[in-house]
C-alpha positions as YAML, in Angstrom:
chain: A
units: angstrom
residues:
- id: 1
  name: UNK
  ca: [1.46, 16.11, -5.43]
- id: 2
  name: UNK
  ca: [5.43, 14.52, -6.96]
- id: 3
  name: UNK
  ca: [7.22, 11.69, -6.38]
- id: 4
  name: UNK
  ca: [10.63, 10.48, -7.15]
- id: 5
  name: UNK
  ca: [11.96, 6.84, -7.22]
- id: 6
  name: UNK
  ca: [14.62, 6.78, -4.47]
- id: 7
  name: UNK
  ca: [17.96, 6.96, -6.46]
- id: 8
  name: UNK
  ca: [20.04, 3.90, -4.81]
- id: 9
  name: UNK
  ca: [16.49, 1.79, -6.66]
- id: 10
  name: UNK
  ca: [17.83, -0.65, -9.47]
- id: 11
  name: UNK
  ca: [15.14, -1.17, -11.63]
- id: 12
  name: UNK
  ca: [15.04, -3.60, -14.62]
- id: 13
  name: UNK
  ca: [11.59, -4.31, -17.07]
- id: 14
  name: UNK
  ca: [10.88, -7.67, -17.85]
- id: 15
  name: UNK
  ca: [7.98, -8.33, -20.35]
- id: 16
  name: UNK
  ca: [5.36, -5.78, -18.91]
- id: 17
  name: UNK
  ca: [6.03, -6.03, -14.88]
- id: 18
  name: UNK
  ca: [9.20, -4.43, -13.08]
- id: 19
  name: UNK
  ca: [11.63, -5.75, -10.26]
- id: 20
  name: UNK
  ca: [12.66, -3.32, -7.92]
- id: 21
  name: UNK
  ca: [15.97, -4.12, -6.35]
- id: 22
  name: UNK
  ca: [16.13, -2.31, -2.81]
- id: 23
  name: UNK
  ca: [19.94, -3.18, -1.66]
- id: 24
  name: UNK
  ca: [19.62, -1.42, 1.20]
- id: 25
  name: UNK
  ca: [16.92, -3.52, 2.87]
- id: 26
  name: UNK
  ca: [18.05, -6.29, 1.02]
- id: 27
  name: UNK
  ca: [14.41, -7.28, -1.07]
- id: 28
  name: UNK
  ca: [12.88, -7.57, -4.01]
- id: 29
  name: UNK
  ca: [9.47, -5.60, -5.47]
- id: 30
  name: UNK
  ca: [7.51, -7.22, -8.35]
- id: 31
  name: UNK
  ca: [5.33, -4.54, -9.81]
- id: 32
  name: UNK
  ca: [2.61, -5.80, -12.33]
- id: 33
  name: UNK
  ca: [1.79, -4.02, -15.59]
- id: 34
  name: UNK
  ca: [-0.62, -1.46, -13.78]
- id: 35
  name: UNK
  ca: [2.29, -0.54, -11.02]
- id: 36
  name: UNK
  ca: [4.96, -0.86, -13.46]
- id: 37
  name: UNK
  ca: [2.88, 2.03, -15.32]
- id: 38
  name: UNK
  ca: [2.61, 3.96, -12.05]
- id: 39
  name: UNK
  ca: [6.05, 3.27, -10.99]
- id: 40
  name: UNK
  ca: [7.61, 4.56, -14.53]
- id: 41
  name: UNK
  ca: [6.26, 7.68, -13.94]
- id: 42
  name: UNK
  ca: [6.66, 8.62, -10.86]
- id: 43
  name: UNK
  ca: [10.39, 10.37, -11.57]
- id: 44
  name: UNK
  ca: [9.63, 14.49, -9.72]
- id: 45
  name: UNK
  ca: [7.90, 15.96, -12.59]
- id: 46
  name: UNK
  ca: [4.82, 14.54, -13.77]
- id: 47
  name: UNK
  ca: [2.45, 14.84, -10.91]
- id: 48
  name: UNK
  ca: [-0.37, 11.87, -9.36]
- id: 49
  name: UNK
  ca: [-3.06, 13.89, -11.33]
- id: 50
  name: UNK
  ca: [-0.97, 13.64, -14.06]
- id: 51
  name: UNK
  ca: [-0.65, 9.85, -13.71]
- id: 52
  name: UNK
  ca: [-4.01, 9.45, -12.86]
- id: 53
  name: UNK
  ca: [-5.40, 11.15, -16.16]
- id: 54
  name: UNK
  ca: [-2.81, 9.05, -17.92]
- id: 55
  name: UNK
  ca: [-3.39, 5.22, -16.03]
- id: 56
  name: UNK
  ca: [-7.34, 6.19, -17.46]
- id: 57
  name: UNK
  ca: [-6.82, 6.49, -20.52]
- id: 58
  name: UNK
  ca: [-4.23, 4.21, -21.19]
- id: 59
  name: UNK
  ca: [-5.98, 1.50, -19.13]
- id: 60
  name: UNK
  ca: [-9.46, 2.58, -20.59]
- id: 61
  name: UNK
  ca: [-10.65, 2.38, -17.20]
- id: 62
  name: UNK
  ca: [-13.18, 5.03, -15.06]
- id: 63
  name: UNK
  ca: [-11.37, 8.69, -13.46]
- id: 64
  name: UNK
  ca: [-12.23, 7.13, -9.70]
- id: 65
  name: UNK
  ca: [-11.16, 4.14, -10.27]
- id: 66
  name: UNK
  ca: [-7.83, 4.98, -11.80]
- id: 67
  name: UNK
  ca: [-7.24, 7.74, -9.26]
- id: 68
  name: UNK
  ca: [-7.76, 4.94, -6.31]
- id: 69
  name: UNK
  ca: [-5.38, 2.42, -8.38]
- id: 70
  name: UNK
  ca: [-3.03, 5.26, -8.66]
- id: 71
  name: UNK
  ca: [-3.15, 6.75, -4.43]
- id: 72
  name: UNK
  ca: [-2.80, 2.58, -3.38]
- id: 73
  name: UNK
  ca: [-0.03, 1.76, -5.24]
- id: 74
  name: UNK
  ca: [1.81, 5.15, -4.23]
- id: 75
  name: UNK
  ca: [1.16, 4.45, -0.81]
- id: 76
  name: UNK
  ca: [2.11, 0.96, -1.40]
- id: 77
  name: UNK
  ca: [5.80, 2.18, -2.63]
- id: 78
  name: UNK
  ca: [6.20, 4.64, -0.10]
- id: 79
  name: UNK
  ca: [5.50, 1.68, 2.81]
- id: 80
  name: UNK
  ca: [8.27, -0.49, 1.19]
- id: 81
  name: UNK
  ca: [9.97, 3.24, 1.04]
- id: 82
  name: UNK
  ca: [11.33, 2.94, -2.54]
- id: 83
  name: UNK
  ca: [9.82, 6.59, -3.79]
- id: 84
  name: UNK
  ca: [10.21, 9.88, -1.67]
- id: 85
  name: UNK
  ca: [7.52, 13.12, -1.55]
- id: 86
  name: UNK
  ca: [9.47, 15.41, -3.52]
...
């Protein structure tokens, strides 16, 4: 499955974290390092499976751990309405 960032979300990287500014909802969301890693790869052309593989490799965690984390973060970002399914 593929996901993309909502076009009107403004993001700023500060150190290893990303701040998302949602002017529509009048909210700011702070993403930790792993959530920022996942957010940056939600580009409409990188599949969830690819993100899982990249996270497992880059963070040196087992596939099942990466799978759960990626799916949990994507679910939260969808709930916050900052991601859209492609």
